[in-house]
C-alpha positions as CSV (number, residue, x, y, z in Angstrom):
1,M,97.3,112.5,93.7
2,I,97.4,109.5,96.0
3,F,98.2,105.8,95.2
4,F,96.8,102.8,97.1
5,V,98.4,99.3,96.8
6,S,98.3,96.0,98.7
7,D,99.1,92.3,98.5
8,L,102.5,92.6,96.8
9,H,103.7,89.6,98.7
10,L,107.3,90.5,98.1
11,S,110.1,88.0,98.7
12,P,113.4,86.9,97.1
13,R,111.2,84.3,95.3
14,S,109.2,87.0,93.5
15,P,111.9,88.8,91.4
16,G,109.4,90.1,88.9
17,A,107.0,91.7,91.4
18,T,110.1,93.1,93.3
19,R,111.4,94.7,90.1
20,L,108.0,96.2,89.3
21,F,107.7,97.7,92.8
22,L,111.2,99.1,92.8
23,Q,110.5,100.7,89.4
24,F,107.2,102.1,90.7
25,L,108.9,103.6,93.8
26,A,111.7,105.2,91.7
27,G,109.3,106.5,89.1
28,R,105.6,106.9,88.9
29,A,104.9,106.8,92.7
30,R,107.1,109.9,93.2
31,Q,104.6,112.0,91.1
32,A,102.1,111.5,93.9
33,E,101.7,113.2,97.2
34,A,101.2,109.9,99.1
35,L,101.3,106.1,98.9
36,Y,99.2,103.9,101.1
37,I,100.3,100.3,101.4
38,L,97.4,98.4,102.9
39,G,99.1,95.2,104.1
40,D,101.0,92.2,102.8
41,L,103.9,94.2,101.4
42,F,105.9,91.0,102.1
43,E,105.0,87.4,101.7
44,V,106.0,86.8,105.3
45,W,107.7,88.8,108.1
46,V,108.8,87.2,111.3
47,G,110.5,90.1,113.0
48,D,112.5,93.3,112.3
49,D,115.6,91.7,113.7
50,V,115.5,88.9,111.1
51,S,117.0,91.1,108.5
52,D,118.7,90.2,105.3
53,A,119.9,91.9,102.1
54,Y,116.5,91.6,100.4
55,S,114.6,93.4,103.2
56,A,117.3,96.0,103.4
57,Q,116.9,96.6,99.6
58,I,113.2,97.2,100.0
59,A,113.7,99.4,103.0
60,A,116.3,101.5,101.1
61,A,114.0,101.9,98.1
62,L,111.1,103.0,100.3
63,R,113.4,105.4,102.2
64,A,114.7,106.9,98.9
65,A,111.1,107.6,97.8
66,S,110.2,109.0,101.2
67,D,113.3,111.3,101.1
68,A,112.3,112.5,97.7
69,G,109.0,113.8,99.1
70,L,106.6,110.8,98.9
71,K,104.6,110.3,102.1
72,I,104.4,106.6,102.6
73,H,101.8,105.1,104.9
74,F,101.8,101.4,105.8
75,M,99.1,99.1,107.4
76,H,99.7,95.6,108.6
77,G,98.4,92.7,106.6
78,N,97.9,89.1,107.6
79,R,101.4,88.2,106.3
80,D,103.4,91.1,107.7
81,F,101.7,92.0,110.9
82,A,105.1,91.6,112.7
83,I,106.6,94.6,111.0
84,G,107.6,97.0,113.7
85,D,109.1,100.4,114.4
86,E,112.6,99.4,113.4
87,F,111.6,98.6,109.8
88,T,109.1,101.4,109.4
89,R,111.7,103.9,110.6
90,A,114.3,102.5,108.2
91,A,111.9,102.6,105.3
92,G,110.6,106.1,106.1
93,M,107.0,104.8,106.5
94,H,104.3,105.9,108.9
95,L,102.3,103.0,110.5
96,L,98.6,103.2,110.3
97,P,95.9,101.5,112.5
98,D,93.4,99.1,110.8
99,P,90.9,100.5,110.0
100,Y,92.0,104.1,109.2
101,A,89.8,107.1,108.3
102,L,91.4,109.1,105.5
103,V,89.7,112.5,105.4
104,L,90.6,114.6,102.4
105,P,89.3,118.1,101.4
106,E,87.5,116.5,98.5
107,W,86.3,113.1,99.8
108,S,86.5,110.7,102.7
109,F,87.7,107.1,102.7
110,V,88.0,104.3,105.2
111,L,91.1,102.0,104.6
112,S,91.7,98.5,105.8
113,H,93.6,95.4,104.9
114,G,90.2,93.6,104.8
115,D,90.9,90.3,106.5
116,A,89.0,91.2,109.7
117,L,85.8,91.0,107.7
118,C,86.3,87.6,106.2
119,L,84.1,86.1,109.0
120,D,83.0,83.1,107.0
121,D,86.5,81.7,106.9
122,H,86.3,80.3,110.4
123,A,89.7,78.6,110.4
124,Y,91.4,81.8,109.3
125,M,89.6,83.9,111.9
126,T,90.7,81.6,114.6
127,Y,94.3,81.9,113.4
128,R,94.0,85.6,113.1
129,A,92.8,86.0,116.7
130,K,95.8,84.0,117.9
131,V,98.5,85.8,115.9
132,R,97.2,89.2,116.6
133,D,97.1,88.7,120.3
134,P,99.9,90.9,121.9
135,E,100.9,88.2,124.4
136,W,101.3,85.7,121.5
137,Q,103.4,88.2,119.6
138,Q,105.6,88.9,122.5
139,K,106.3,85.2,123.0
140,M,107.0,84.8,119.3
141,R,109.5,87.7,119.3
142,A,111.3,86.1,122.2
143,K,112.0,83.0,120.3
144,P,115.5,82.7,118.6
145,R,115.8,84.2,115.2
146,V,116.6,80.9,113.6
147,L,113.3,79.4,114.8
148,R,111.4,82.4,113.5
149,S,113.1,82.1,110.1
150,L,112.1,78.4,109.9
151,L,108.6,79.4,110.8
152,G,108.6,81.9,107.9
153,R,109.7,79.2,105.5
154,Y,107.0,76.9,106.8
155,I,104.4,79.7,106.2
156,R,105.6,80.2,102.7
157,W,105.5,76.5,102.0
158,R,102.0,76.1,103.4
159,S,100.7,79.1,101.4
160,A,102.2,77.8,98.2
161,R,100.6,74.3,98.7
162,R,97.2,75.8,99.5
163,K,97.3,78.0,96.3
164,R,98.1,75.0,94.2
165,A,94.8,73.3,95.2
166,A,92.5,73.2,92.2
167,N,89.5,74.5,94.1
168,Y,91.3,77.1,96.2
169,V,89.8,80.7,96.3
170,Y,90.3,83.5,98.8
171,A,87.5,84.0,101.2
172,D,85.4,87.2,100.5
173,L,84.1,89.7,103.0
174,N,81.0,88.8,104.9
175,G,78.1,90.9,103.5
176,P,76.2,91.9,106.6
177,A,79.4,92.6,108.5
178,T,80.7,94.8,105.7
179,D,77.4,96.8,105.6
180,D,77.8,97.3,109.4
181,F,81.4,98.4,108.9
182,L,80.3,100.9,106.2
183,R,77.6,102.2,108.5
184,D,79.9,102.5,111.5
185,H,82.4,104.5,109.4
186,G,79.9,107.1,108.1
187,Y,79.3,105.5,104.7
188,C,82.7,106.5,103.5
189,T,84.2,104.9,100.4
190,F,85.9,101.7,101.5
191,I,89.3,100.6,100.1
192,H,90.9,97.3,101.1
193,G,92.9,94.4,99.8
194,H,93.4,90.8,101.1
195,T,90.9,88.9,99.0
196,H,92.9,89.1,95.7
197,R,89.5,89.9,94.0
198,P,90.0,93.4,92.4
199,E,86.6,94.9,91.8
200,K,84.4,97.9,92.6
201,H,81.3,96.9,94.6
202,D,78.3,99.1,95.0
203,H,76.6,98.8,98.4
204,I,73.3,100.3,99.4
205,V,73.4,100.8,103.2
206,D,70.4,102.5,104.8
207,G,69.4,103.8,101.4
208,I,72.9,105.4,100.8
209,H,75.1,104.3,97.9
210,V,78.6,103.4,99.1
211,E,81.5,102.2,96.9
212,R,83.9,99.5,98.0
213,W,87.1,99.2,96.0
214,V,89.2,96.0,96.3
215,L,92.9,96.3,95.5
216,A,94.6,93.9,93.2
217,D,97.3,91.5,94.3
218,W,100.7,91.8,92.4
219,H,102.2,89.1,90.1
220,E,105.5,88.5,88.5
221,D,104.5,90.3,85.3
222,R,102.1,93.0,86.5
223,G,101.0,95.0,89.4
224,E,98.3,97.5,90.0
225,A,97.7,100.7,92.0
226,L,94.5,102.5,92.7
227,L,94.8,106.2,91.9
228,W,92.9,109.1,93.5
229,D,93.4,112.2,91.4
230,G,91.3,114.5,93.6
231,E,88.1,113.8,91.8
232,R,87.8,110.1,91.2
233,L,89.4,106.7,91.7
234,S,90.9,104.7,88.8
235,R,93.1,101.6,88.4
236,E,96.5,102.0,87.0
237,A,98.6,99.1,85.7
238,V,102.2,98.7,86.9
239,L,104.1,97.0,84.1
């Protein structure tokens, strides 16, 4: 049994989602062999050295689940791409590249956060290219912690303001680019997050039926995990 989650957007300002995730890690998740976190575990992350009691609490809960036998795999999202080796070691997580081929005895999947395929959101793609550049990241890590903390606050404020806009919706994946992605990855079942549009999509690529499962974002009163039981995928509420 394997669980997949993404887009928890944890922060001290999301006590409900935090409680749900901690309960999940201490309970249901430990019945599985592995947990794959496909990005945006945190609302924002500006460096492993900008630590606080909250991030230490999350790391300790992840480590406890890992020590109990749960294999935890983590992939960067657009909010927490700065998570590094220090935090992943403390949390007992294994860092995955994006995309990642998950080949099981019963089935094969390709995993991604999903944002790299949102090509129609031109402003975001420009931003993504900048912040994912290693040279930019090195310069950012060299800035004083207090400045990076202020940057994190600004990112949270900007995100909250954007979400309050009446007509705001998350950009979806570009159709032709997604079909090319599925083709390039051997028509494997595709699991991703980022868009906050949980759904199962059926693609026909070169005459082959391919499923694309979009993970749900978490809220203060509910979360969701995608479960692979060895035969099929299903959604499981976290309440």
